[in-house]
Structures are given as C-alpha cells and as structure tokens.
C-alpha positions, 0 to 999 in steps of 0.5 A: 121192756127194761134194759139192764146192763150186765155190770148193773145186774151184777151190782144189783145182786149185792143189793138184793142180799141182806146182811143176815142172808150173807151171814148164813149163806155158803160162801162157796155157793155165793162165789160160784153164783156171783161168778156166773153173773160175771161170766155173762159178759164173756159168754161165747157165741156157742154158749149164747146159741145153746141157751137160746135153743133151750130158752126158745124150746121152753117158750114154745112149750109154754105158748100155743103155736099156730098149727102149720095149716092154720091161717096164721101160720099160712099167712106168716109163711107167705109174709116171710117168703122173701125174708132171710132164711138164715140169720148170722149163719143160723137157720131162721125158724119162724113160728106164730104164738096164739096170743092177743099180745102185740109182740115179736122177737128173735134170738141169736139161734134163729128162733123168730116168733110172731104173736097172733095179736101183732098179726091181727093188727098189722098188714103184710108190709107192716109185719115184714117191717117188724120182722126185719127189725127183730132180725136186725137185732140178731144180725147186729149182735143186740140179741146176744147182749140181751141174752147176756143181760137175761143170764146175769139177771138169772144169776142174781136170783141164784146169788140171793138164794146161794143155791149153788149157782147156775147149772151148766145145763138149764132145767126146763124152769130155768130155761123158761125163766131165762126166755121170759127175761130175754123177751122182757128186756129192753133194747137201748135207744141206739139199738132200736134205731139201728134195728129200724135202719137194718129193716129199712135197708133189708126191705130195700135190698129185697125190693119189698115195700118199706112204707109198712115200717112207717105205718107199723110204728104209727099203729103202735104209737096209737095203741100206746097213746103215743108214749113209750110206756106199756109193754112189748113192742109198744114200750120203745125208746125212742117212742113209736111216733118218733120212729115212724117219722124217722122212717118216713124221712128215710123213705122221702129221701129215697124217692 
C-alpha cells in the first residue's frame, strides 16, 4: 500500500501531462479536471459516503462474495457477533471475499470486507483484532482521508486525458477504479498505530481477547519476512513485528 497526500496527488497531475498534451488539450476540460482534484480536499461526509457506496458496490461485483450459508460467512458472522453493528452512525456491513489474498478493509459507509485468505490464516481472536483495526480507521476518520486521496488520484488521470473531469455520478468502471485505489492506498504510520490502539481499546471495552492482536501481527510479520514490503495487510508502517511488540507491551501493562 502506498500513501499519497491529496496535495501531492494534485501536483503530480502536472508532471503526468506533457507540453504537447497541454498544447492540444481543451483548457476548460483541464481546469474542470484539475478542480476535481482540488475538490477532493473539501469533500463532505455525505459525498464520501456516496462514493464509498458506489465503490463498495463495484468491488462486490468484481469479487466473489461468500454465500450466506457458507462456512466463511457463517464463521465471520460468529466472529463479529460482539463487534460494532454501526460505525460513525453507519450500519456495519460485513462480507467475505473468496480470494487467497490476505487482506481486510473498511469504508466510511460501513462497508467492511474480509478476505477468505485472511480467515484461513487467522484464528477468531486474531480476526477480531484485524477487523477492529479496520473499524478504527473509519471511526478515526482515516478512511475518509483515504477516499479523498483515491479521488484525487482518479482526477489525475482525468487531467492527463483532459476528458472533461470527473462525473458527478461515477460510472461502474470509475467506481471500481476508485475502490481499487482506496484499497491499495497506504495509511500513514501514525494512522496505523492509532488504529491498532483503537482495536485494543475496543476489544478491552467489549471484554474480548486482545492477545489476537499480538499473534495476528506475528503471523503477518512471518508472512512478509519481517519487513514492511509486499502488499495488502503485510505492507505496513511500522512493520508488523514492531506493531506486535507494541500490542504485547500494552497487554503486559494491562495485567
């Protein structure tokens, strides 16, 4: 995952557009598309929720969702039984994607997706720790910023082609592209640490096992060779091993 601040995304637009392209492009279209990139910084919560609705629906179409009666969906329902049913006033909507990828994510509209590859790797306590972490990103406003970044990056492509900017209502392909950018964006180190702590506090409040946060990061560290390289949940800053140690320290202090 790679984190690109909104302002940097806007500046990157100019670098992507060559002099010849600018010479031949429609000036009005360029201005409109560039304005869309800047607009990302002032998107309202309602706009973020709408884009999240569209992006989540597009991702659901692109991925195989575990049937409600499948062992994965049944297990996830049991795992989240004591987890939040709402996040920032939005109904939490938990589903499983049938893929070997090790990942999970949550959007500001309450869309929470867990990959079967992650479920195969983790026990129930570890899954709750990871899901709590993803919920933390939403509750703490990180997912909103991540969608703003994804939106700005999408506007960069519009600027490069001068194709009239970003439509008010995203097409299916645009929504899917936005969803992919959201999922592949990287949170900052501070955001990751804050979401870890949110999960720890959430599990504490609900009297759920917290050791899973430690062992989950241990497994991710082993899977990524102890580095922050790679993709999905394994590409984290700080590295998974450091996050495991920090959660263990909190656990020891709570005894």
